N, C-alpha and C positions, 0 to 999 in steps of 0.2 A: 445771298440771302441777307436781309437787313437784320440789324441787331434785334429789332422787335420780333422778327420771326424766330431767332434763336431762343429768345425768352419765351415766346408763345408759338410753338411749332404748329399748332392747329391752324394758324392763319396762313400757312404756306401751302395753298392749293390742295388741301385734303391729304397731304403726305403723312400727317400725324395719324389720321384714321387708318390709312393703309398699314402704317407701322404697327398700330395696335392690333389690327386684324391678323397680320402675319405672326405677331407674338402670341396671340391667342391660339392660333393653329399649331404653333410649335409646342406650346404648353400642353395642348390636348394630346399631341403625339407622344410627348415625354411621359405624361400620366398614363396613357394607354399602354405604352411599352413597359412601364413599371408594373402595371397590373398584370400584364401578360407574363412577365418574368416571375412575378410572385406566384401566379397560379401554376406555372410549370414547375417552379421550385417546390411548391407544396405537394404537387403530385409526385415528383421524383422522391421527395423526402418520405412521403407515405409509402412509396414502394421500397424504401430502404436503400436507395442507391447512394445518397449522400453520406450516410453513416459509414459505409464500408468502402467507398472509393476504390482505389486501385487494388486493394488487398482482397477483394472479392472477385472471383472469376466465375464465368458461366460455361466456358468451354472446358469440360472436366473429363479426364480419363477415368473410366469406371472399371478399370482392371487392377486397381490398387487395393490390396486387402487391408482390413483394419488390424493394427498392431498395438499390443500393450507393450510399451517400451520402458516402463519404469514406474516407480512410486510404491506407495504403501496404502492400506485402507484409508480412505479420505483424501488421498493425494495421488491417485493413479493418473498416469500420463498415457495418452492414446495418440496414434496417428490414423488418419482417414476414418474418423468416427462421424456418423451421420445422425441427424435429428429430424423427426417429422411428427407433427401432431401429438406432442406429448411423449414420444418414445424415442430413445436412442437406438441406433442400429449399428451393429458390428458385422461387416461383410467379410467372411473368411473363406479361404480356398477349401478348407475341410472343416465343416462344422463339428466334426468329431475329434478334431485336433485338441491340443491342450486347451481346456475350457478357460474362459475368462473368469475372474473372481466372481463370487456371488454378488448379485445386484446390491444387496444390503451393505457390502464392503465398498462399493463404488459410490452409491448415491442414495440418499434418503428421499422420502416424499413419494408422491403418487406416480412419478415418471418411471417407466420401465426401460430395460435394456434387453434387446432381442438380438440373437445371433442368426444371421442368414447366410446362405451360400453366396459366394462371390459371383457365381455364374447366373444367379437370379437377380443381380443388382440392376442391370440395365432394364429388365422387364418391369421391375418394381418402380423404378424411377421414371415414370412416364409423365411427370409434371415439370414444374419449374425447378431448376437446380441453381444453387449458389453455394460456392465453397469459400470459406473464410481462410485465407492463406496465413502462413507463418504460425507463430505461437499464440496461444490463447489461454488466459487464466479464467476459469469458469467458476464463480463463487455460487455454490448451491444453497446458501442460507436463504430461508424463506420459501423453499420449495414445498415444505410441509407446513400447513397452517397451524398444526398442533405443536410444532417444535419452535422454541424461542429463537429468534434471530438476534445476534449480538453485533451486527455490522455497524450500528450507530454508536458504538463505543470505539474510540480511537485505538486503544490497545488491541482490542479483539479484531478489528478490521486490519490494522497495519501490521502488528507483530505476529498475529496468528494466521488469519486466512490469507492475506496478501503475501507476506514473507514466506509462509509455508509453501504456497503455490509456486512462488518464484524459486525457492530452494529445490523443490521437486523437479521443476523444469531444468534447472541448472545441473542437477545430478544426472539427468537423462539426455541432455543435449548441450552442445556448445552454442551459446547464444551471443551473437555480436550485438554491439550497441544499436546498430541501425535496424536490428530485428527484434527490438524489445516487444514483449507481448502486448496483445490487446486485452483489456480487462472487461469481463462480462459480469454484470450483476442483474441477471434476467428476472428474478422473482421478487426481490426485496426492494420496494420503492423507498423505504424509510432508512436509508443507509447514512444519511448525513447527520452529524451531531449538531448540537445547538450552539457550537462555538465556531463553526466554520473550519475546523481543523481537518476533518475527513475530506470535505470537498476541496479545500486548498491543496491537500496532499495529492488526491487522486487526479485533479485537473492538471497539476504541475507535472506529474509523472506521465500520465497517459493522454492528456489533451483530447483530441478528437477520437482517439482510439479507445473510447469508453462506450460500452453498450449498456444502457440502463433498461429498466423494466418496460417502459412505454415503447422504446425503440425495438426491443426484442419482440414484443407483441406485434408491432406493425410489420416487422420483417418476416416473422414466422408465418404471418397470415398471407403475406404477398408472395412467398416462395414456398412451394410444397416441401422441398428438401433443403436442409441447411447442413453443409459439411464442414468439418474442422480438419484442416491439414494436420495440426498438432494442437493438443489441448490437455491441460491438467484440470480435472474436476476436483474442486476443493469442497469437502463435505465434513462439517464439524461433527455430526452425529455418527457418521461412519468411522471417523477416526477414534472417537471416544468408545464406541462399542467394540471395536476390533483391534485396538492397540492398547494392551494393558498399561503401558507406561503413561499414555495420554489420560487414561481414566484415573490412575493412581495420583498423578500430580495435577489433574484437571487442566491440562495444557494440550490442546488439540495438535499443535504443530511440533511438539517435542519429539515424537517418533521420527519425523522426517529430518529434523535438525540433528538427531543422533546419528543419522546416516552420513552427515558431512564429515570430512577428515578434520583432524585437529593439528594445527589451526586451519580453519576453513578458508577456502579461496575467497577472494573479494567479489562474490557473485552479485552482491547488491550494489556495488560501486557504480555501475552504469545508470542505475535508477536514481541514486542519490545525485549523481552529477547532472543528470537531465533535470531533476527537480530544481537544483540550484540555478541552472541556466534559465529555466522558465520563470523563476522567481527573481531573475536579474541580480543574483548574488554571486560574488566571486568564489572561485574554487579554492579550497584550502590546499596547502602544499601536500605532497605525497609523504606519508610516514615511511621513513627509511627502513624501520624494523618494528616489529610488535613491541609495544611498551616504550617506544622512544617518542620524544616530542616532535611535533610537526615543525616547530620553528626553534630558534636559538633559546628562547625563554618559554618553558611550558606554560600552558594555559589551564587554569582550574575554573570550572563553572559550578557554582553552588545554586541549586534550584530552590529558592526561598518560597516556602508555602506556609508561612506563619499565620496567614489569614484564614487557614482552614482548621478543621477540628483535629486533623492528624498532623502534629507538629512537634518541634522540640520545646522543651521548657524555655522560658524567656532567658534564663541565665545561660543555658547551654547554647542557645542560638547566639546570644551576645558573645559568648566565648569563642564560638566558631568564626564569627565575623572578625573578631580581633586577631585570631590566628591568620586568617586570610589577608587582612590588612598588613600584618607584619611581614608575611611572605612577599607581598607585592613591594612593600617599602624597602626590603632587603634585596630586591632584584632577583628573587628566586622564582617568581611566577607572575604571570599576568592573571588577573582575577575578574570574573564576571559573576554578578549576583542578580539574575533576572527573576522577576515575578511573572511567571508565564501566564497566570490567570488574567493579567492586565494587558496582555500583548496579543496582537493579531498573529496569524499563523506564520507569515513571512518573517516577522521579527523574532518569533520563537525559534525558527530554524536558524536565523542569523546569529542568535545568541549562543548556539551550541555547535555550529558547523566547524569551528576551528578549535574545539576543545581537545585536550589531552586527558583530562580527568573530569568526570562529572560526579558531583556529590548530590545525593537527594534522598529524602525519605521515601519509603515504599509508596509508589503512587504513579498515576498516569503520566506525569511529567517525564519519568524515566524512559518512556517510549521514545523520546526525542534523541536517545543515544543512536537511533538509526541514522541521524544526520552527522554524527561524529565519524571521521574516517576510521577504518578498521584498525585494530591494534591499540585502542585507547584503554582507559581504566574507568570502571563504573563502581562507585562506592555507594552502597545502599544501606540506609540506616533503619534498623528494626528495634522494636521493643524486645528486650531479652526474653527468651523462651518463645518467640514467634518467628516463623520463617515461611515464606512462599516463594516459589521459583519463577514467578512471572517474568521478572526482568533479568534474572540469571539466565533463563532460557534464551532470551533475546541477545544477551551479551555473548553467549556461547555461539549462536548462529552468526553473529557479526564479527567474531574474532576479538572481542574485547575481553579484558581481564575483569572479572566480577569479584568484588570484595564485600561480603556481608558483615555488618558491624553490630555487635551487641554491646552498647555503651562503651566499655573499656577494653574490648577484645575483638579479634576477628573470629567469625564463625566459619571454620574451614569446611570445604566440601566433604572431607572425611567424616564430619559430624552430621551435616544435613543429609548426606546421601543415605544414611541409615534410617531416616525418618520415613514412616509409612504415610506418604502423602504430605499434606500441609501440616504445619505445626502451629496450633493456637491462632488461626487466622482471625478469630472474632476480636481479639484484643487489639488488633491493628485498625479496628473500625468502630471502637466504642468511645473514642475521645481520650484514651490514655495517653499522657505525654510521653514522648520518646526521649530517653536520656542519652547524652553524649559527653563522655569525659574529655575535657578540653586538652589536657596534657597528652592523652592518648592520640587524639586526632592530629595534634601538632606533630608529634613524633612520627606518626604514620605518613603524613604528607611530606615531611622533610625527607624521609627515607625514599619515598616513591620518586620525588623530584630528583634526588641524586642519581637514581637508576635511569632516569629519562634522558640525562645529558649524554 
């Protein structure tokens, strides 16, 4: 072929036209194939197949009775529980055997729980069957339109509903990391907060093993019967109504955390490790012993929230920063002072994941102690004569030592345990400045650091 034909292929006996025609045909085939795959994928997704992948089975033995294997009101754990058309079904060999707890202790809202004879199960289940294998955490917030849902608050989702459900499963079963539960949020579509924290946390821990409202609706429509091999039903209102300690302290997960031994086993560690991996963050060292540093030099993280209404006085804030600077200068501690409100979720986790001591004013930021390895120390700053157990409860579940501070002294458990519920919570929310004696916090930190080595 001459040079002119390379430059202008159209001149070469119509070969350019043949090439264009062949390319058009190829493009049509590719586009048609993509449309076909999209339509098939959409259909399968609508049928719920993609959401549940290998953990949903259709060939199911129907001779396994429903068992209540553990838990408390608001956190009951079941095996072989079934759901169909707004009703949960428990199939038992003898319906007159030890009855299940009252429905009100298990689940709030319009959905019912019915006990049926196991012998009648096969006859009743004459439609499509699908059983969700392994462990499931079923968050029932939003089931009752008249009950307020708190899932769009980081603390209430992470430290109460989620951690409470995980603790209940851990008390009832030995869960390996490869069998971490599926999370179900079937009723409440508004569980994401406005800062991306909730979604960042849930996606990093559960990934594709998350079932949201729209997915649940599609799947429950496409299959007559939905089975749970193992499930904990987490219900805020059942816990508050039937666990006096939950109502007294206004902490739904406190009753199940009280069931954990002291110190608790590291039941949350696999979830934290998975979150760090999926956020592409390094794993911190393993703490050799409760209260000991993760590394040669202990790390202190002070959660600075001076930009908010709930804060230290300017002088006390400056004094605390000076104490921390001196500890770092003397080689006694590594120090981090993150402003969490200015950071994305990944960087918030990164700031606290290697901490040995977290210092913070009572507030949502202290929920991030979940990413500090078990056995650390949480120092929570209060206005004198005010106390709430929100973050003490979380520390208790995670095996951290919690220290409540009233300006120039520690408020020991022996004092706050005698309080009938919360102590003056309103003064923590009305803009009153929180005092912190600089000499006191310096002495406290120096003593704690000595004990960590």
